[in-house]
N, C-alpha and C positions, 0 to 999 in steps of 0.2 A: 248219403251217411257217412260211408268210408271217406271220403273226403275230407269231411271236418272231424273223424277220429284223428285223421293224418296231421291234419293242422295243429289239434291240441297234444298230440305227442311231441311235433317239431316245436311247440310251446315251449312244453315242458320241460324238452333237452337243452334248451335255449339256442337253436338254431335260428327263430326268427323271435322277434318283439311280440307283447300282446296287443300292440295296435296294429300291427304288421297280420297278425294270427286273426284280429275282428274283419280287416279288411279282405282276408281271402275267405273268410267264413262268410263274407256277405257277398263275394264274386262267385264262391262256389252254390250259393242258392240261387242266384241272378241266373247263373247256366242251368241250374236244373230247372229252373221255369219254365226258361225258354225251350228246354227239351220238350217237356209235359204237355205246354201249352202247344208246341209246332205239330206233336205226335197227332193231333184230333183236327188239325185244319187245315182245309184244301185250298191250295195257293192259287190267287187270281191276281192278274195284274192289269186287268183294263179298270179304268175308273169313270165310268159313264155318268154323265151330269142327271142331277137330281133336283127335286123340288123340296128337297129336307131343310126344315128349319132346326131340327133337332137329330142329334147323332146319341143313340143311347150310349155304345161305348168304343172309346178310342185307345187301343193298346200298344205301346211302343216299348221294345225290351231289346235294349242295346248292351253289346259288350264294350267295344273302343270307339265306336262313334260318336261325335257330337250333334246334338240336336237342337235346333230353334222351332218354336211352334207358335204361329200368331194370326193375328186378324188382319186380313187384308181386302183389298178392292178386288176379290175373284167372286167366281161365279160357283164354286165347287170347289172341294178339297183339292189343293194342289201339291203334291209333292215334288221337290228337286233336290237331286242329288248332286252336291258340288265338290270339287277340290277344296279341302279344308286351306291351302295356302293362295290359289288364286282365284276360287269362288266362281270356275268356269263348270259348265256342266260335265257329269260324268255318266258312263254306262252302268246301269244297274248291276252289282257283282252277282257273283250265284251265291252267296253267302249272305245274302240279304233279302228276304223274303216277305211280299205282301199278300194280305189275306182281306177279303172285304165280302160283307154281307151286306143287306139292306140298309141298317142302322149300326154297323159296325164296321170299324177297319182297325188291322194290326200289321205292325212291320215288327220284325223279327230279325235279330242279327245272330246265323248262327252257324258259329265255326266250328272249325274241325282239329281246332287247335288242343293239345292234351293239358291236364291240370298242371301238368309241369309248367307249362307254359305261363298259366298263370300267376305260379309263384315265381318265377322268373322275372316276371313283369315288376312285380311289387318287391323284390329283392335288387331290382338293377336300375335303381333310382328311376323307375317311370319311365324307361325307354321302352316304349310300346312296340313288341315282335308282330303286332297285326296291322296290317296294311287298312287306314280309315278311312271314313270319307265323312262330311258334314252334309246331314239330312234338315232340309229346309221345308217346313208346312206351311202353307197358307189356308186359312180357314175364311169363307166368308164372313161377312161384319154379325149376318144374323144368326149364326148359326151356335146352339146352344149344346155343350156336352153333360150327358148326364152324368158319365161316369169315366174319368180320363187317368189313366194310369201310364206314366212316363218314367222308364229307369233305365241306368246303364252301369256297368262299372267303373271304367275309367275315363268316359266321355262326360263335358258340361251338357246341361239342360238347362235351358232358357224358353222361358213363356211369355209372350207378349199382348195383353189385352184379352183372353182368355175369357167366354162366360160359360159357366157351367154350375153343377149341383156338387160334384166331388170330385175333386183333384187330389192326386198322388203323384209326388216328383221324389224320385230315389236314386241316388249315386254311391258308389264307395268310396272313389278318391278323386273325382270330378267336381263341380261348382253348380250349385243351383241356383238358378236366378228368375225371380219372377217379379213382375212390372205391369201395374193396370190389370190385375187379373181379379174378375167377380165370379165368387163361389158360396156356396153354404158352409163347405169345409174344402180344406186344404192343408194338407200336409207335405212337407218338405225335411227331406234327410239325408245327410252326406254323413259317411264315416271321417274322412279326413278332409274334406274340403269344406267351403261356407258355404250359407244358406241365406240370400238374401232376397226377402221378399218386401217390394217397395211399391207403396201406393196401391193396396190390394185392398177388397172391400169382401169380408167373408162373416160368418157366424162364430166359425169356429177354425181358428188356424193351431197346428200342431207342427214343433219344429225341433230338429234335433240332429247334434253332430258330436262325433268324440273330440277330435283337436281341431275342428272348424271353427270360423266365426258365424253367430247369427246375426242377421241385421232385419229389423222388421218394422215397418212402417205403414203406415193405412189405415183401415177402418176394421179393427175387429173386437166383434163382440167378447169374444172369449179368445183368449191367448195361449198357448204353454210352450214353452222351451226348455231345452235342457241339454246341457254339454258338461263333458269333462275338462278339459280345460281352456277349450274355446270361449271367447267372450260375448255376451249378451246385450245386444241393444235395442229398445225396444219404444217406439214413439208412437203413444196411441191417441186416439182422439176423446172426445166426451162418449161417443157409443161405446166404449169399452167397460165392460162390466167386471169381469174375471181374468185376471191374469196371473200365473204361476209360471215362475221360471227357477232353474236350480244350476249348478256347477260344481266342481270340484274345488278346481282352482282359478276358475277363469272370473273375470270383471261381469257385474251386471250393472246395467244403467239404463233406468227405467224414468221415462218422461211422460207426462199427463196432462191434458188441458186443466183440470181441476183436482191437484194431489190432495186439496184440505175436505173432499168428498167420500174419500175410501178409506175402508177397513184395510189396516194392515198387517201382515204376517209375516216377519223379516228374521232371518237367523244366521249368525257368521261364527262357525266355530272357534277359528283363531284370526279371521281378517278383519274388515272394519265395516260399519254401517255410515253413511251420511245421508241421513232425509231432509237437510237443506232445509231446517227447522221447521218441517211439516211434522215433526214427530220427537219424542225422547226417546234416546238409545239407553234401554237397559244393560249394565256390563254386569257378569255375575263372577264369582270368586276365582275360575277357572279362565275367566277372560274370553268367556263366550257372550256375545253382543246379541241384543234381544229387541224387536218393535213388535207391539202387540198392542194394537186397537179394534176395538169392536163395536162401537157407538156410533159411528159416521154415517151409515148407511145400512140400508134392509139387503140390498143386493149387489152391491161393490166392493169387490175385495182384490188386493194387491199381494202374491204371496212371493217371497222370493228366499233361496236358501244358498249359502255355500259352506264349503270347509274353510278355505285359507283365501279364498278370491273375496275382493271388493264390492258392496250393494251400493248404490246410488239412486236417490229418488229425488226429482225434482219438478218443477211445473214446466210444460213446452215454452 
């Protein structure tokens, strides 16, 4: 809490920008979570082979390390620690901690750096004061994760071909990249980096970034995306029932297979709306533009809103 108050005072004094402050608050919350989780966990290093096909919880909380997690032709969960440049195997550093129980695996990057180190990192053009490694996790092809939480302060997160029930990918200044992920729920968030979710299959996808781009493709039954200045690209299939996207100044580009079958609710305060002939745009006296259609479907709805950005809506 004291760290967050210090950040707010720095914003008020003009020492850092609002965006830098948001990044620092996210970083402070990540450090607090690692500290709280680690205090109650007994460290274990041996990964014994099991016959499990379901992993109840997989929790990875990092500061500066990069993470890739993917399905592969392995018999059990395999964790590789690699040099980020050479991709050669390296020894486990003292600040990286592993925890394992029967249906639970956690990896925590617990640094001794001060809060001042984090401030310097975000103010000094992203020059990382911490030694970092690349963590590559391979999962058996038939493994299903009930709940997966993967987070980092500055490292990129990537996930390839995962199967699960509930996934959360969160980073402050890194990029989130997912491809071929199947899950009931997918959450992707980056404060200043992009969130890319390609060829995923999920019931509910929730994505956000302050200044980064959102690019969403695949099969979303429900999709929600929010940015401040970043753009949003959504390429949905016929299975999409509801989509809701908002931004302050970024562009929103929505494409679906049957645009004529969706109810529409679109609003742009000073920007524009281009529905590609699938709707009529109403322009009010103050320059605000709206699209409101409610008689096309009982359960299909696309919502989009922006202050000064542009909304595009078209057929795939």
